[in-house]
C-alpha positions as CSV (number, residue, x, y, z in Angstrom):
1,M,20.1,17.2,-0.1
2,E,16.9,14.7,0.7
3,K,15.5,14.1,-3.0
4,I,11.7,13.0,-3.2
5,K,10.2,11.4,-6.6
6,V,7.0,14.0,-7.6
7,V,4.6,14.2,-10.3
8,A,2.9,17.0,-12.1
9,K,-1.6,17.0,-10.9
10,N,-3.6,15.3,-13.9
11,G,-3.4,17.4,-16.7
12,C,-0.5,20.2,-15.3
13,I,2.5,20.6,-16.4
14,C,5.1,21.8,-14.3
15,P,8.6,23.8,-15.0
16,R,11.5,22.4,-13.4
17,E,13.7,24.4,-11.0
18,R,16.5,24.9,-13.9
19,I,15.7,26.4,-17.2
20,G,16.5,23.4,-20.0
21,E,15.3,20.7,-18.1
22,P,12.9,18.7,-19.4
23,V,9.0,20.0,-17.8
24,I,7.3,17.5,-15.4
25,T,3.9,16.3,-16.8
26,D,1.0,13.8,-15.0
27,A,3.0,11.1,-17.6
28,G,4.1,9.2,-14.6
29,P,7.0,10.3,-11.2
30,V,10.8,12.2,-11.7
31,E,12.9,12.2,-9.1
32,V,14.4,15.9,-7.6
33,K,16.3,17.3,-5.0
34,R,13.8,18.8,-2.6
35,T,14.2,22.3,-2.7
36,P,11.7,25.4,-1.6
37,F,11.1,25.5,-5.3
38,Y,9.6,22.4,-5.6
39,T,8.3,22.5,-1.7
40,R,6.2,25.1,-3.5
41,L,4.6,23.4,-6.5
42,I,3.8,20.9,-3.5
43,R,1.7,23.5,-1.6
44,D,-0.4,24.6,-4.0
45,G,-1.2,21.8,-5.5
46,S,1.2,21.8,-8.9
47,L,2.9,18.9,-8.1
48,R,2.3,15.5,-5.7
49,I,4.4,13.5,-4.5
50,W,4.4,10.2,-6.3
51,Q,3.5,7.4,-3.7
52,E,4.5,3.9,-5.7
53,P,0.6,2.1,-6.3
54,K,0.4,-1.0,-3.5
55,P,1.1,-4.7,-5.2
56,A,-3.3,-5.1,-4.3
57,A,-3.6,-2.5,-6.6
58,K,-1.3,-3.4,-9.3
59,K,-2.9,-6.7,-9.5
60,A,-6.0,-4.7,-10.1
61,A,-4.9,-2.8,-12.9
62,E,-3.8,-4.9,-14.6
63,K,-6.5,-7.8,-14.7
64,N,-8.6,-4.3,-15.7
65,E,-6.1,-4.2,-18.2
66,P,-7.3,-4.6,-21.6
67,K,-6.3,-7.6,-24.0
68,T,-3.9,-7.0,-26.6
69,G,-2.8,-10.0,-29.8
70,G,-5.0,-11.9,-32.1
71,D,-7.9,-13.7,-29.8
72,K,-11.0,-12.0,-30.0
């Protein structure tokens, strides 16, 4: 069965198909099997298929991150 990476809608927590597995949050992508259960969650908007950021977007995000360290 095909696997997909999914992430929960911002601020949402989605259950897993099997009881006892950790929930899916908006913190980062989770790889799951493409089953009817996850397809329904994607269709209703609770989950979205994870899209890897493009390299230019990654660089822009890194550039905008606050710098940590001793210099002020």
